[in-house]
N, C-alpha and C positions, 0 to 999 in steps of 0.2 A: 504494500500500500504506500502510495506517495504521501508526502507531507501535505497537510491542509486538505485532505480528502474527507469525505463523509460516507457514512453507511446508513441506510434506512431499512427498518423493519416495517412491513406493511401488513395489516390485518386484511382479512376478507371484508367485503361490504357487510356492515353490521347495522341492524335496526334494534336499538336497545330501548328498554322502557324508561320512563321519566325517572329522574334522580338516580342515574347510574353513575358509579364511581370506578375509575380506573386506578388500580393500586399496583405498585411494584417497588422493588428495592433497587437502589443504584449506588455505584461506587465510582468516584472520580478522584484519582490520586496521581499526583506528579506535577512537574513544573510546566508542562506544555499541554495542559488541558484546554480545549477550546469550549465546546458546549454540548449539552444533551438537551434535546427538545422533544416535545410531543405536540403533534398537529392533528387536526381533523381535516380529512380530504373529502370534499363534496363530490357529487356526481359530475361536475364540470371540471374537476381537477384542481380546484382552488384549495389552498392550504390556509387553515386558521390556526394560529399558534395558541395552544391551551396552557402550556407550561414550559419553563426553560430554566436551566441552571448552567453556570459557567465556572471555569477555573477550578483550582484544587480545593477539594472538600476534606482532605485528610484521608488516612488509611482506614476508613470506616464505611460500613454499609448503612445507607440512610433510606428511610421510607418516603415514598411519594404517594399522594392522594390527589386525584384530579376529578372534579365534578364535570361530567360530560354534558354538553348542551343537549337540549331535547330535540334531537334530530338523528339522522343516520348517516353513515358514510364509512370511510376507512380510518382507522387509527394508524398514524405514522409516528414511529419513534426514530429520531435521527441523532446519531453521534457524530460530532465534527472534530476532526483531529487537529491539533495545534501544529506549531512550526518545528517540532522535533519528536523523536521517538520516546522521550522520557515522560510519559504520562499514559494512563490507562483509564478507559471508561468501560463499565460493565453494568448490565441490568439482570435482574433475576426475579422470579416469582410474580409474573405479570397476571393479574386477575381482574375481572369485571365483577363488581359487587353492587348490591343495592345500597345507595346512600352512603356518602363519605362520613357522615356523622360529624361530631365536633372536632 
């Protein structure tokens, strides 16, 4: 992979009920972390950013909870690589649940 490239994970088209929450764990560690973002992709291919984090968050796994809009589409998770190889982004345990809660 070249520097400053990105990778995207795309879900199938999903029609979720109201008050649906996307949850996952993420790890962003190193000097050259760019960003991790979650988008909603509509049927016309437009991307709406729902969540984003950037830079080093330490050597820790952190939870993410995102209230999804009352619509359908594809969920896109995008990791963007920084200017060097000294940084890692990872995600795990991606789940759709009812209501993010407090």
